[in-house]
C-alpha positions as CSV (number, residue, x, y, z in Angstrom):
1,M,5.7,-28.4,21.7
2,Q,5.1,-29.8,18.2
3,K,7.1,-26.9,16.7
4,L,10.1,-27.9,19.0
5,I,9.9,-31.6,18.0
6,Q,9.7,-30.7,14.3
7,G,12.7,-28.4,14.7
8,I,14.7,-31.2,16.3
9,H,14.1,-33.4,13.3
10,R,15.0,-30.6,10.9
11,F,18.2,-30.0,12.8
12,Q,19.1,-33.7,12.6
13,D,18.4,-34.0,8.9
14,M,19.4,-30.5,7.6
15,V,22.1,-29.2,10.0
16,F,23.7,-32.1,11.8
17,A,23.8,-34.7,9.0
18,P,25.7,-32.4,6.5
19,R,28.3,-31.4,9.3
20,Q,28.7,-34.7,11.1
21,D,32.5,-34.3,11.2
22,F,32.2,-30.9,12.8
23,F,29.8,-32.0,15.5
24,R,31.9,-35.2,16.2
25,K,34.9,-33.0,16.8
26,L,32.9,-30.7,19.1
27,A,32.0,-33.8,21.2
28,E,35.7,-34.2,22.1
29,G,35.8,-30.8,23.9
30,Q,35.2,-27.1,23.7
31,A,37.3,-23.9,23.4
32,P,34.8,-21.0,23.4
33,Q,35.9,-17.6,22.1
34,A,33.8,-15.7,24.6
35,L,31.7,-16.0,27.7
36,F,28.4,-14.2,26.7
37,I,26.2,-13.0,29.5
38,T,22.8,-11.9,28.5
39,C,19.1,-11.8,29.3
40,S,16.7,-14.7,29.3
41,D,14.4,-12.8,26.9
42,S,13.3,-15.2,24.2
43,R,13.9,-12.5,21.5
44,V,17.6,-12.3,22.3
45,V,19.5,-15.2,20.7
46,P,23.3,-14.8,21.1
47,D,24.3,-17.3,18.3
48,L,21.9,-15.7,15.9
49,I,23.0,-12.1,16.7
50,C,26.7,-13.0,16.5
51,Q,26.3,-15.6,13.7
52,T,28.5,-18.0,15.7
53,D,28.7,-21.8,15.5
54,P,28.2,-24.3,18.3
55,G,31.2,-24.2,20.5
56,D,32.0,-20.5,20.0
57,L,30.0,-19.0,22.9
58,F,29.9,-20.1,26.5
59,V,26.5,-18.6,27.5
60,I,24.9,-17.4,30.8
61,R,21.3,-16.2,30.5
62,N,19.1,-14.9,33.3
63,A,16.5,-12.1,33.8
64,G,18.3,-8.8,33.3
65,N,21.8,-10.2,32.4
66,I,22.6,-9.9,36.1
67,I,25.9,-11.0,37.8
68,P,25.6,-11.0,41.6
69,P,28.8,-9.7,43.4
70,Y,31.1,-12.3,44.7
71,V,30.5,-13.3,48.3
72,P,33.2,-15.5,49.9
73,G,31.9,-18.8,51.2
74,T,28.8,-18.8,48.9
75,S,28.2,-19.8,45.4
76,C,25.5,-19.5,42.6
77,G,25.1,-20.7,39.1
78,V,26.5,-17.5,37.6
79,A,29.7,-17.5,39.8
80,A,30.3,-21.2,39.1
81,T,30.0,-20.7,35.4
82,V,32.2,-17.7,35.3
83,E,34.9,-19.5,37.4
84,Y,34.8,-22.6,35.2
85,G,34.9,-20.5,32.0
86,L,38.0,-18.6,33.0
87,K,39.9,-21.2,35.0
88,V,39.2,-24.3,33.0
89,L,38.2,-23.2,29.5
90,K,40.6,-20.1,29.6
91,I,38.1,-17.9,27.8
92,P,39.8,-14.6,26.8
93,H,36.7,-12.4,26.4
94,I,33.5,-11.7,28.5
95,V,30.6,-9.9,26.9
96,V,27.8,-8.6,29.1
97,C,24.9,-7.8,26.7
98,G,21.7,-6.0,27.6
99,H,18.9,-5.2,25.2
100,T,16.2,-2.7,24.5
101,N,12.6,-3.3,25.7
102,C,13.9,-5.4,28.6
103,G,11.1,-6.3,31.0
104,A,13.5,-6.9,33.8
105,M,14.9,-3.4,33.5
106,N,11.4,-1.9,33.3
107,A,10.7,-3.7,36.6
108,V,13.8,-2.3,38.1
109,M,12.5,1.2,37.4
110,D,9.0,0.3,38.6
111,I,9.3,-2.0,41.6
112,E,5.5,-2.4,41.7
113,M,5.7,-4.6,38.7
114,T,7.1,-7.3,40.9
115,A,4.6,-7.0,43.8
116,E,3.4,-10.5,43.2
117,L,6.8,-11.9,42.1
118,P,8.9,-12.1,45.3
119,S,11.7,-14.2,43.7
120,V,12.0,-11.9,40.8
121,R,12.0,-8.8,43.1
122,Q,14.8,-10.3,45.1
123,W,16.9,-11.2,42.0
124,L,16.4,-7.7,40.6
125,G,17.8,-6.3,43.8
126,Y,21.2,-6.8,42.2
127,A,20.3,-4.2,39.6
128,Q,18.9,-1.5,42.0
129,A,22.1,0.5,41.7
130,S,21.3,0.9,38.0
131,A,18.0,2.5,38.8
132,S,19.6,4.7,41.4
133,I,22.1,6.0,38.9
134,V,19.4,6.8,36.4
135,R,17.2,8.6,38.9
136,T,20.2,10.6,40.0
137,C,22.0,11.4,36.8
138,Y,19.2,11.3,34.3
139,Q,16.2,12.7,36.2
140,H,15.8,15.3,33.5
141,L,14.8,12.6,30.9
142,P,11.2,11.4,30.4
143,P,10.3,7.9,31.6
144,D,10.7,6.2,28.2
145,K,14.2,7.5,27.8
146,Q,15.1,6.6,31.4
147,R,14.1,3.0,30.6
148,R,16.5,3.0,27.6
149,V,19.3,4.4,29.7
150,V,18.8,1.9,32.6
151,V,19.5,-0.9,30.2
152,Q,22.9,0.7,29.4
153,E,23.8,1.6,33.0
154,N,22.8,-1.9,34.2
155,V,25.4,-3.5,31.8
156,L,28.1,-1.3,33.4
157,V,26.9,-2.1,37.0
158,Q,26.9,-5.8,36.3
159,L,30.5,-5.5,34.9
160,E,31.5,-3.8,38.2
161,H,30.0,-6.9,40.0
162,L,31.8,-9.2,37.7
163,R,35.2,-7.7,38.7
164,T,34.6,-8.7,42.3
165,H,34.9,-12.4,41.3
166,P,38.4,-13.7,42.0
167,A,38.8,-15.6,38.7
168,V,37.9,-12.3,36.8
169,A,40.2,-10.2,38.9
170,A,43.1,-12.6,38.4
171,A,42.6,-12.8,34.6
172,L,42.4,-9.0,34.3
173,A,45.5,-8.5,36.4
174,S,47.4,-10.9,34.2
175,Q,46.0,-9.3,31.0
176,Q,44.5,-12.6,29.9
177,L,40.9,-11.2,29.8
178,T,39.1,-8.4,28.0
179,L,35.6,-7.2,29.1
180,H,33.0,-5.9,26.7
181,A,29.8,-4.0,27.5
182,W,27.2,-4.3,24.7
183,V,23.5,-3.4,24.2
184,Y,21.5,-5.1,21.5
185,K,18.8,-2.9,19.9
186,M,16.2,-5.4,18.9
187,E,14.2,-2.9,16.8
188,T,17.1,-2.6,14.3
189,G,19.5,-5.5,15.0
190,E,22.3,-3.1,15.9
191,V,24.7,-3.6,18.7
192,F,26.2,-0.7,20.7
193,A,29.4,-1.1,22.6
194,Y,30.7,0.9,25.5
195,D,33.6,3.1,24.7
196,S,35.7,3.6,27.8
197,S,37.4,6.7,26.3
198,S,34.2,8.6,25.8
199,G,32.2,7.0,28.5
200,Q,29.3,6.3,26.1
201,F,27.7,3.4,24.2
202,E,28.5,3.7,20.5
203,L,27.4,1.8,17.5
204,L,29.6,-1.3,17.0
205,R,31.1,-1.0,13.5
206,R,33.5,-3.2,11.7
207,D,36.4,-0.8,12.2
208,R,35.8,-0.9,16.0
209,E,36.0,-4.6,16.4
210,A,39.6,-4.8,17.5
211,T,39.4,-1.9,20.0
212,S,35.9,-2.2,21.6
213,G,36.7,-3.5,25.1
214,W,39.1,-3.1,27.9
215,S,41.5,-5.3,29.9
216,H,41.6,-3.2,33.1
217,E,39.2,-1.0,35.0
218,P,37.5,1.4,32.5
219,P,36.4,4.9,33.5
220,L,32.6,5.0,34.0
221,A,32.5,8.7,33.2
222,S,33.7,10.8,30.3
223,P,37.0,12.8,30.5
224,Q,34.9,15.7,31.6
225,G,33.5,13.7,34.6
226,V,30.0,13.5,33.3
227,R,28.2,10.2,32.7
228,H,26.8,9.8,29.2
229,A,24.4,7.4,27.6
230,C,23.2,6.9,24.1
231,V,19.6,7.9,25.0
232,D,18.5,7.5,21.4
233,L,19.7,3.9,21.3
């Protein structure tokens, strides 16, 4: 805890004080550029990875960057945050970002890892389709590569869940929203983005910034009808 307390004082002295006008303006309201949905993993820090300022990202974090499908008459923190971000804040972009070496995805592939964690096991049930896809389409790969692929497939599965939410469906239909599927490779700091034309995750380069994403339903397969993944990601 001492490290946290010392950090607060450094923030107040070295970050907040020199930019008081900026932070005072932020206190008046927010207009985030993107809703960023990612994992709770302490090694994944959206503002650090994207080099954004306070106020730029509206963030949802949970184990496995999971988005439960919309169920009428019920609600959860994820659904409420998505709805508020789109309907009130009018956020134009949603990024679902998985990451390599994800403990949640390892547990999805090996359910015994959650034998003593009933709440975790129930939560990860929203990602079981990801494991099923990997076991069906990538059964030829060794376990270590399957664990890399499930991270990618899970991002796409969670985007499918996201589209069931009324606020998302309406924003997509009115072309007011663009969805992005990313995977952060923590070993190298690289980010891979899903390319709907190739059906594959590809390295996000500067010249792809304007085109990486889609406003409507993307194909989850290549033009040849075969699912791909960047297994060496």
